[in-house]
C-alpha positions as CSV (number, residue, x, y, z in Angstrom):
1,M,-3.5,39.4,-83.8
2,Y,-3.7,35.9,-82.8
3,S,-1.5,32.8,-82.3
4,D,-2.0,29.0,-82.6
5,N,-2.0,28.7,-78.7
6,D,-5.1,30.3,-78.6
7,I,-6.7,27.3,-80.2
8,K,-7.5,23.9,-78.5
9,I,-8.8,20.6,-79.9
10,A,-11.6,18.4,-78.5
11,G,-10.4,14.9,-77.4
12,D,-13.3,12.2,-78.2
13,K,-15.6,13.1,-75.2
14,P,-14.9,16.9,-74.9
15,S,-17.4,17.2,-71.9
16,V,-15.5,14.7,-69.9
17,D,-12.5,16.1,-70.1
18,I,-13.8,19.6,-69.5
19,E,-15.2,17.9,-66.3
20,K,-12.5,16.3,-65.1
21,N,-10.3,19.4,-65.7
22,R,-12.5,21.6,-63.8
23,K,-12.7,19.5,-61.0
24,K,-8.9,19.2,-60.4
25,E,-8.7,23.0,-61.1
26,I,-10.8,23.5,-58.6
27,G,-9.9,21.1,-56.1
28,E,-12.5,18.7,-56.4
29,E,-11.6,15.2,-56.0
30,I,-13.1,12.0,-58.7
31,I,-13.7,9.0,-57.0
32,P,-14.3,5.6,-58.7
33,K,-17.6,4.5,-58.2
34,S,-16.3,1.2,-56.6
35,Q,-15.5,3.5,-53.5
36,I,-18.6,5.4,-53.3
37,S,-20.5,2.1,-53.2
38,K,-18.0,0.8,-50.4
39,A,-18.4,4.2,-48.4
40,K,-22.0,4.5,-48.6
41,Q,-21.8,0.4,-47.1
42,I,-19.3,1.4,-44.7
43,G,-22.1,4.5,-43.9
44,K,-24.9,1.8,-43.3
45,T,-22.8,-1.2,-41.4
46,V,-21.6,1.7,-38.6
47,A,-25.4,3.2,-38.4
48,S,-26.9,-0.1,-37.8
49,I,-24.6,-1.0,-35.3
50,Y,-24.8,2.6,-33.9
51,I,-28.9,2.3,-33.8
52,D,-29.0,-1.1,-32.5
53,D,-26.5,0.3,-29.9
54,V,-28.7,3.2,-28.8
55,K,-32.2,1.7,-28.8
56,S,-30.6,-1.1,-26.4
57,K,-29.6,1.5,-24.3
58,T,-32.5,3.7,-24.8
59,E,-35.1,1.0,-23.2
60,N,-32.8,0.5,-20.5
61,S,-31.8,3.2,-18.7
62,D,-33.2,6.3,-16.8
63,N,-30.4,8.6,-17.5
64,A,-31.8,10.6,-20.3
65,E,-28.9,13.5,-20.2
66,M,-26.2,10.5,-20.3
67,I,-28.0,8.9,-23.1
68,M,-28.1,11.8,-25.4
69,Q,-24.6,12.4,-24.8
70,R,-23.7,8.6,-25.7
71,Q,-25.2,9.1,-28.5
72,L,-23.2,12.4,-29.7
73,L,-19.9,10.0,-28.0
74,L,-20.2,7.5,-30.9
75,S,-21.2,9.5,-33.7
76,F,-18.3,11.8,-33.4
77,T,-16.6,8.4,-33.0
78,A,-17.8,7.6,-36.5
79,T,-17.2,10.8,-37.8
80,I,-13.4,10.8,-36.4
81,C,-12.9,7.3,-37.8
82,F,-14.5,7.6,-41.2
83,E,-11.9,10.7,-41.5
84,Q,-9.0,9.1,-40.2
85,Y,-8.9,5.6,-41.8
86,L,-10.7,6.4,-45.0
87,E,-8.8,6.8,-48.4
88,S,-10.1,10.6,-48.2
89,D,-11.9,13.3,-47.7
90,A,-14.2,12.7,-50.3
91,V,-14.4,8.7,-49.5
92,A,-15.1,9.9,-45.8
93,G,-17.7,12.4,-46.6
94,V,-19.8,9.8,-48.8
95,A,-19.6,7.0,-45.7
96,Q,-20.3,9.8,-43.4
97,K,-23.5,11.3,-45.4
98,S,-24.6,7.8,-45.6
99,F,-24.2,7.1,-42.2
100,L,-26.4,10.4,-41.1
101,D,-29.0,9.6,-43.9
102,T,-29.1,5.8,-42.6
103,I,-30.3,6.7,-39.0
104,K,-32.7,9.4,-40.5
105,A,-34.6,7.2,-42.4
106,T,-34.5,4.9,-39.3
107,D,-35.3,7.4,-36.6
108,T,-35.7,11.3,-37.3
109,K,-35.3,12.3,-33.7
110,L,-32.3,10.0,-33.4
111,Y,-30.9,12.0,-36.0
112,L,-31.2,15.5,-34.9
113,T,-29.6,14.2,-31.8
114,S,-26.8,12.4,-33.1
115,S,-25.1,16.0,-34.2
116,D,-25.1,18.5,-31.6
117,T,-22.4,21.1,-33.2
118,G,-21.4,22.0,-29.0
119,A,-20.7,18.7,-28.2
120,F,-18.9,17.7,-31.4
121,S,-16.8,21.2,-30.8
122,F,-15.7,20.0,-27.1
123,Y,-15.1,16.4,-28.3
124,Y,-12.7,17.7,-31.4
125,L,-10.7,19.7,-29.1
126,A,-10.0,16.9,-26.9
127,Y,-9.0,14.7,-30.4
128,R,-6.9,17.1,-31.8
129,R,-4.9,18.1,-28.5
130,G,-3.2,14.9,-29.4
131,G,-1.2,12.5,-26.9
132,D,-3.5,10.0,-24.6
133,I,-6.8,11.0,-27.0
134,E,-9.3,8.2,-25.6
135,R,-8.5,9.8,-21.9
136,R,-9.0,13.4,-23.1
137,I,-12.6,12.1,-24.9
138,G,-13.7,10.0,-21.7
139,Q,-12.7,13.5,-20.0
140,T,-14.7,15.5,-22.1
141,F,-17.7,12.9,-22.5
142,A,-18.0,13.1,-18.0
143,M,-17.9,16.9,-18.7
144,L,-20.7,16.7,-20.8
145,C,-22.8,14.6,-18.7
146,S,-22.1,17.1,-15.7
147,H,-19.7,14.8,-14.2
148,D,-16.5,16.5,-14.7
149,G,-14.0,14.7,-13.0
150,D,-15.9,11.7,-11.8
151,P,-13.5,9.0,-12.9
152,I,-16.3,6.6,-13.5
153,F,-17.8,8.9,-16.4
154,Q,-13.9,9.3,-17.7
155,E,-13.8,6.1,-18.1
156,L,-17.2,5.0,-19.9
157,G,-16.4,7.8,-22.1
158,E,-12.9,6.2,-23.0
159,A,-14.2,2.8,-23.1
160,L,-17.3,3.9,-25.3
161,Y,-14.7,5.5,-27.3
162,C,-12.1,2.7,-27.7
163,W,-15.0,0.4,-28.6
164,F,-17.4,2.3,-31.2
165,S,-14.2,3.1,-33.0
166,S,-13.3,-0.8,-33.0
167,E,-16.2,-1.6,-34.6
168,V,-16.5,1.1,-37.2
169,K,-12.5,-0.1,-38.1
170,K,-13.9,-3.4,-38.4
171,A,-16.5,-2.1,-40.9
172,I,-14.0,-0.3,-43.0
173,N,-11.6,-3.3,-42.7
174,G,-14.7,-5.9,-43.3
């Protein structure tokens, strides 16, 4: 026998209500369009700063390994700042995708060298250890540049991380 508890009454827009409930049930976040637009713009802005910096340094340097590690550090810094300073993981994901899409549209080769998961793993380990993150990021940068323990490379990595973090924060707050 069936009871009235099995019957559900549809609202004014049942397909919208069903979709919202489905997303809530599986843990997806519903993001307002204004936040999506803002996140996309933040990603584009940060990508422009990144691209300008990379192009200016690439033209003036003969140390290809250090240039590539610099690109990876800045890309990692953008990723971490999106995760840390934006409202939610979903909004950070939109900003990150916009960041990478903008780079890819501008320079495919730069896009491919901006997301080395091996280097990102080392940076994430340094970041997640906590306490004196900037110094740990600098040490990781020096290690990845094959200058492990070199205080000049460590300070350079730390300075790059701090500088680009401030640029990303400006883009987020601006």
